[in-house]
N, C-alpha and C positions, 0 to 999 in steps of 0.2 A: 133688718135688712140692713144690706151691703149698698154702698154708694152705684155699684154697676146694678142690681137689681133697680134702685130708685132711679135711673137713667132706663133701663128696660123697661118699668113698667108707666114709664110716661113715653114710651114709643117714640125714644132719640137713638137708640141703637141696640143690636142684637148681640155684640159681644165687645171687650175694647181690653187694654191692656197699658201699664204702667211701664215705660224704658228707662232706665237707669245708666247711664253710658252706654247706650246701645245696647244693652242685655236685657231681656225680659224680669221684670223685677216682680209682677204681681197682672194675673192675664186671667180673664174668665171665658177664652177665646176656647170654644168647643174642640175637642180631638181632630173632627171631621174639619176644622176649619184651618188646622192649623199649617198646612203649605199658603193660604191667604194669607195669614200673619206674615210669614216670612216674605210673602212678596211686597206686602201694605210695609211691612219694617224697613225693606231694604229701599225703598221706591221712598220713603217718606225721608228717612235717614239720607238721601241723597240729596231729596232737595233743601234741609234745613242746610246739610251743610254747601252748600253751592250760596242759598242767601247768607248765611254766614261770612262765606269769602268776598259776596258784594257789600258787606257794610251796611245792607238793610236792615230794618228792626220787624220783620215778618214772623209772629208766630204760630200761625196758623197756614195749615195747606191739603185741598181737596184732590181724590183722584177717582175718578168716576170708571168703572170697569161692569161694565154690563150693567145688570140691577144693582149692582152693589155701589156705594159710598165708603169710600177709605178717607180718613178724616185723622190729621195729625194737629197736634197741641204742643205748644212747647208749653211747659211750666216753668221752667227756670234752665238756665243754662246747661244743666246735666241728664234732667227730665223730660221725655215725651208721651203725650195721651196718643193711642190710636184705636179709632174707633171703626166700627166696620156697622153699617146703616142699611136701608133701603134707600137709592137713589134719590127720592125726592125727599129726604129728610132735611126739616129747616136748619139749616147749620146756625142762624143764629142761635136758637132756643138750646142747641148744643154751649154752642159760646158763652150765651148767660147762664147756665147749668155749671160749665167750668168754673167762671165768674165766680157763681154762689160758691163755691163747694173748694173752691184751690187746697185749703188746710186740707181737707180730708183727703183729695189726691197724694199731698205733700205726706200722709202719714202711710200709705200704702207700704 
């Protein structure tokens, strides 16, 4: 099982991707969600670029659009995780999963 399947089986996400320097390195977003991925990627990259300019050390951002929640988590200075989940998903559980599995994400 992949890390994506583990998160889906736990009810944490619908799909996700890893960006490396702004480019999709790995994705489990289905074809019908590619437009959502493009919007989430653009919005979350903008948020993190703005945060970086303000010298703040935030590594997590969430954007709720309708019934969907897009979450972005910085793995390191070059990698960003983006997830699509239900709007009422417990983001603390997602954060804990990422912290517990950071090395697995870095290997994607």
